N, C-alpha and C positions, 0 to 999 in steps of 0.2 A: 554681365547678364549671361546666363547659361544658354548655350546653343550647341547644336550637333553639326560637326563638320561633315562634308560629303564623304570623305574617306572613312570616317567613323560609321556613317550610315551604310556604306558598302560592306564594311567588315561585319557589322551587326547582322546584315541581311545574309551574308555568306554563312555565318555561324548558324543562324536560324534554319537555313536551307540544308546545311550539311549534317546537322546533329542526328536526324533520323537514320541516315545511312550509316553513320558511325556507330550508333547504338545497335543497329541491325548486325553489323559486322562483329561487334563485341559480344552480342548475346545469341546470335543464330548459328554462328560458325563453330566448327570444332576448334579446339585450342590452338593447334598448329596452324590451321588455315587462318584463324582469327589473328594470330600473332603476325603473320606475313602481311595480311591485308591492312591491319591497323598501322603497321610501320609505313606501308606505301601510302595509305590514306593521309596520315599525319605529315608525311614528307610533301605530298602534293598540296595539301592545304596550307602548310607552312610557306611554301614557295608562293602560292596564290596570295595568301594573307599579306605577306610583306612586300609583294610587288604592286600593291594598290598605291596609286600615286596621290600623295597628300597635296600636291600642288596642281592637280588637274583642274580644279575649279575653286573659286572663292565663295561659292554658294554655301550657306549654312542654314540649318533649320532652327529658328529662334524658339524660345520657350513657349511662346503662344502657339506655334505650330504643333509642338509636342503635346500640349494640353488639349488642343482641338482634335488632333489625331486620336488621342486616347479616348476622349469623350465620345466621338462619333463611332469609334471601334467598339466601345462598350455597348452602345445602343444597337448597332448593326448586328453584332454577334448575338445579342440577347434575342432580337426578333428573328434571327435565323434558327433559333432553337438550340444553339450550342450550350451545353452545360446542364441540360435536363431541367431547366427552370420554366420553360415556356412551350407553347405549341410547336410541335415538330412536324415537318413534312413526311410523306410516306416513306421516303428512302431511309429515314432514321431506324426503321425496323432492322435494317442490316447494319447500319453504323453503330447502333447501341450494342448489337450482338457481337460485332467484331471487337469493339472496345472492351466489353465485359470479358470476352474470352482472353484477350491480351492481359487483362488483370488477373484472371482466375487460373490460367494455365501456365505451366513452365514454358520457357522459350527454347527452341522453336515450339510453337503450339502444335500439339499432336492430338487428333480426335480419335479416341478409341472406338466410339460407336460408329463413326463413319469410316474408320480405318484409313485415315489420311491426314497429312499435315495441312495447316492453313497456308495457302498461297494467294496472296492478295497485296495490293498496294496500300498497306496499312501504316506507312511511315509516319503520317501525321499524328497517329495515336501513341507512338512508341514512348516518347518522353513523358506525357501525362500518365500512361499506363505504368511506366517504371516507377514514377513517384507514388502511384497508388499501391504498387506492390510493396514498397517500403512502408507505407501506412499499414498494410495488412500484417507485416511482420510484428508491428507493435500492438495492433488491436485484435488480430485473429478474427476479424469480422469482415466477411466478403461484401456485405451490403454497405457497410461504412466505407470500405475501400472503393467501391464503385461510385458512391456518392461524392467522396472527396476527389476521386479521379475525374469526375465531371467538372468539378471546380477547377482543378488543374488544367483540364482541357479548355475550359472557357478562358482562363487567363492566358494560356498559350495561344489560343486563337486571337484574342484581343491584341496581344503583342504583334502577331503576324499581320493583322489588318492595319494596325498602327504603322507598321513598317511599309505597308502598301501605300498609304496616304503620304508618308514622308518621301518615299521614292517617286511618287507621282509629282509631288511638289518639286523635287530635285530635277526630274527630267523636263519639267515645264519652266524651271528656274523662277518659281513663284517667290515673290518677296513681300507680298501684302496679305494681311489676314483675310480681307474680302475675297481676293482671288483664291486663296486656299480653301475657304469655305465653299465657294462656287465649284471648285474642282472636285471636292469631296461629294457634293450633291450630284453633280453631273455623272460622276463615276458610279455612284450607288444606283442611280436611276437610268443608266445607259442601257439601251436596248434597240433592237430592230422594231419595225412597225407591225408587231404581231397583232395588235388590235384590229387593224384593217383586214389582215388575212383571216382573223377569227370571225369577224362580223360578216364579211362578204365572200370569202373564198375557202372556208373551212372544208377539208376533205373528209375527215373522220371526226367522230366525237372525241372531245378531250378526255383522257383517261382519268383526270383528277379535276375536281371542282376548283373554280377560281384560279385557273392555271392556263395561260394563253399560249405558251410556247409551241404546242404541238399542232398548230393550225394547218401545217403543210404536210401532214401525214408523218412518215418516219424520219424526215429531215428536220433538223432544228438547230438554230443558233441561239443559245440561251442568253437571257439578260444577265447582268452581273449579280443582281439580287437573286435570280434563280440559281445561279452557281453557288452563292452563299447559303441559300436555304435548302439546297438539295445535295450538293457535293462540295461542301466547304473544305474537306480534306484535300481536294484537288485544286479548287479555285484559289485559295489563299496562296499556296505554294507556287502555282503556275503564274499568278499575277506578279508575285515578287520576282521570280526568275525572269519573266518577260521584261519587266521594267528595268531590271538590273542589266540584262544583256543589251537592251536598246539604248541605255544611257551610258554605261561604262564602256561599251564597245571594245571590250578586251578579248580579242581573238585568242590570246594566250591562255584564257581561262575557259573557253567554250567547251573543250574536251572534258574538263573536270566537272562542269555544270551538268552535262548531258546525263551521265549515270545517276547523279543525284536526283534530277527531275524524273528520269525514267522510273526510279524506285518509288517516287511519290505519286506520279501520275503518268502512266504509260502512253496513253493516246496524245495528250497535249504535248508530249516530248517531240512528237513529229512536227507539230506546229512551230515549236521553238527551234527545232532543228532546221526547218526551212529558212527561218529568219537568220539563223547563224550562218548557214551556207551562203545565203544571198549576200550577207555583209562581208564575210570572209572572201568570197569570190570578187566582190566589188573592190575590196582593199588590195587584193592581189593584182587586179587589173590596173588600178590607179597608181600603185607604188612603182617607183623607178628602180628600187633595189629589191627585186623579187626574191633573190636568194636569201637575203637577210630576213625578209618577212617570213619566208617558209621556215627557216631554221630557228629564228627567235620567237616567232609568234605561233605558227602552226605546230612546231615540234618542241614547244615548251615542256618543262617537267610536269606541270599540272595536266597538260593535255595528254602527254604520253601515259601517265599513270591512270588518268581517267578513261582513255579510249582502250588501252591494251590490258588493263587490269580490272578496274572497277566496273566498266561497262559489260565485259563478259560475265562477271560475277552476277550482276543484276539480271542479265539475260538468261543465264543458266537457272536462276531462281524462278523467273516468270514463265519460262517455257514449260515448266512442269505443271502449270495451271491446266485444269481440265477443260476450260472453255477455249482459251486462246483464240485463234482465228478460226471461226466456224467455216466460212467460205467467203468468196468475193461475189457479191450480188451485182447484177447489171442494173445501173441506176434507173433506167427507164422501164424496168420491170415493176417499179413501185411508184413512179411519178412520170407525168408527161413532160415533154420539153417545154411546153408553154407554162406549166405549173412550176417547173424548176426555174425558169427565167423570172417568173413573178416572185418566187421565193427570194431570189438574189436581189431583185429590185427593192423589195420591202425590207430585207434584212441588212443590206449594206451598200448597194449601188447608189441609192439616192444620196447617201452621205458622201460617197466617193465622187459623184458628179460635182458636188459643191467644192470639195477639197482639191480636186485633181490639179487644176492649174497652179495652185500654190505649192504643192508638194510632189509634183510629178518627177522631180529629180532626186527625191529621197529614196534610198534603196529599201528602207524598212517599209515605207508606204507602198512601194511597188510590190514588195514581197508579200505584204498583207493582202493586196488585191488578188494576186495570183493564188495565194493560199485559199482565200474565201471563195474564189471561183472554182477551184479544183476539188475541195473537200467533199462537197455533196455527191461527187461521182463515185466515191468509195464507201462501200458498206461491207464491213468484214465481221460483224457480229449481229445477232438477232435484234437487239435493242437499238442498233445503230449508234452506239456510244462513240464510235469513231468520229462521226459528224458533230455530235453535240459537244464533245470534249476537245477534239483536235483543233477546233475553231477558237478556243479560248484565247490563245496568245495573239492571234491576228485581230480579234475583236478588242483586246486590250490596247493594242497599238492603234487601231482605228479610233478608239475613244480618246487616246492621247492627242492625236492629230485634230480631232473635233474640238477638244478643249483649247488646244494651242491656237487654232484658227480663231476662235471666239476672243481669246485674249490678245492676239496680235493684230487682227484685222477687223474688229468690230466697227471701228470708226471709218476705216478706209474702204471696207466692202460691206456696207451696212445691209444691203438687200440680201446678199448671200448669207450674212450672219443671222439675219432674221429668219430666213428660210431654214437655216440649220437649227435655230431655236425651236421653230415649229415642229421639225422632225423629232427633236429631242422630247418635246412635250407629248407628241403622239406616242412615241416609243415608250415613254415613262409609264404608260398604262400597264405594261407587263410587270415591272417591279412593284408598282402600286398594288396590283392584284396579289402579288406574293405577300406583301404586308397585310393586305386586307383579309386574306384567307385565315391567317392566324388570329387577327382581331375578331373576325366574325365568329369563329368557333369558340374562342375563349369567352366572348360575351354571351354566346348561346349556352355554354356550359357553366358560366359564372365562376370560372377558375382559370388560372394561368397555365398550370402545369398539365398540358395535354400532350403527353409523350407517346411516341410510336415505338413500342418495345415488345411486340407480339412474338417475335422469333426467340428472343432471349439468349440462345446459344446456337452456334452452328454445329455443335457436336451431336448430330442426328444423322441417321442414314438417309432420311428424306427431310429436306428443309422446305416446308411449304411456303411459297411466296404469298403473303397476305393479299387479299382481294382477288388476285389472278389465279392462285392455286398451284401453279406448276412448280417443279423442283428447282430450287435456286442453289443447291449445294455445290454444283460444278463450278460456279463463279468464284468460289472461295477456297477450293481444295485442289489437290493434285490428282492426276489420272493414274500414273504408274510410278509412284515415287520410289518404290523399292529398286527400280532399275535406272532412275534418273541420276545424272552425274552429280548434281547439286546435293541430293539427299544421300547418295552413296559415299561421296568423298569429301564434301565440304561442310555439311551441316552437322550439328551435334546429334548424337543418337540417344535421345532421351525418351522416356516413356511418359504417357499422358498422366498428369497429376492434377486433380481438381481440388480446390480448397473446400 
């Protein structure tokens, strides 16, 4: 019977995560810089790939798990609007524009009308866009290339979500179909208790209909379906990286993972970094041979290449972005201490109170609590994306412990388990509403394909943000690229070319 070994799952996950940065190096950098970084990247990845231990665990994903993971991934990605087939959330105005520009322009993407290059965490789209470019070479039809590109994007997302479910099964050591299905359902519908905050304590009106997450003003911990429906390009990759880090626990790989995730999702990298530092520090404290741990694990070849070569490269690229860090706001200038405590209670502390006695000695659990308590105190951009995105890794870990508790202690601690189920049911209102929004509007319009594609391209001197109206161009472009190190010395010097 066909099955997937744990080591095979790890390797498949690493390949999936690493491909975007590899494509970026290959296509964005000048030939000399690209040659150097490709050699370094391949060396680090080779060392990482072949250091994965085949004997670490006897767990395997049977064929039934692979089939169920594929089926549920197909459904979730469809309802998320990926692929241009179904209703899309408001954020797709930008996602479709980024993807279309990656297909239609030479790489690196240079905007002649805006007089600036694209600077954005666009890694998730690179492989589908590259395949779409090949399609254009044969068809010479940009509309067909974009249409097929969305099919490639959908397939790519389905593979990523499938890997999420398999990694979830691995970290929980699930061996039954029933538990695997339950784990998938709980993961998809995991959320804080936004419905209570929305109904009784809402501060400001929701910016979008049938969307509960913003009840506490500018701070938000998104449900997992919210992540899929609004920022799938970050959520899929961050979920994979978080589950991989917390299960494989390979400190010798952490330094290589960080630049990969930073390229794909900058803010969540902070959340993953906290978990990595906590675990590495714990290992250093526990080990009796500290010198060996530092030399073999901390200073491994993948870590050295990742930290001292790939990480600076990604940072040099992103610091050219026009938005960057606006400023650091004082948290209580936009929320009261009482409101902040209420937010923490409803979003994660109620779960923590039930789980704490069982997992208080687990470093990832403690790191998760610390992260979720500290994140709301930092606001470094106007939309407060730091809060909504940096929290994703910690919420993933929290969900894992919730599912693990139900599987391990349902009979032994039934009262706590039932309380946990009640919290999950109340919290599920947020993801249910995400599904409902698309269903409502497609039934109202009597068609499935309700896409958000008003911006079309970012090659404009002023990119009007739909609904809100202000200029969004600075979020996707460079400020002074002609004097930036990345664009002066590392990137290709190509002219804008549009199909």
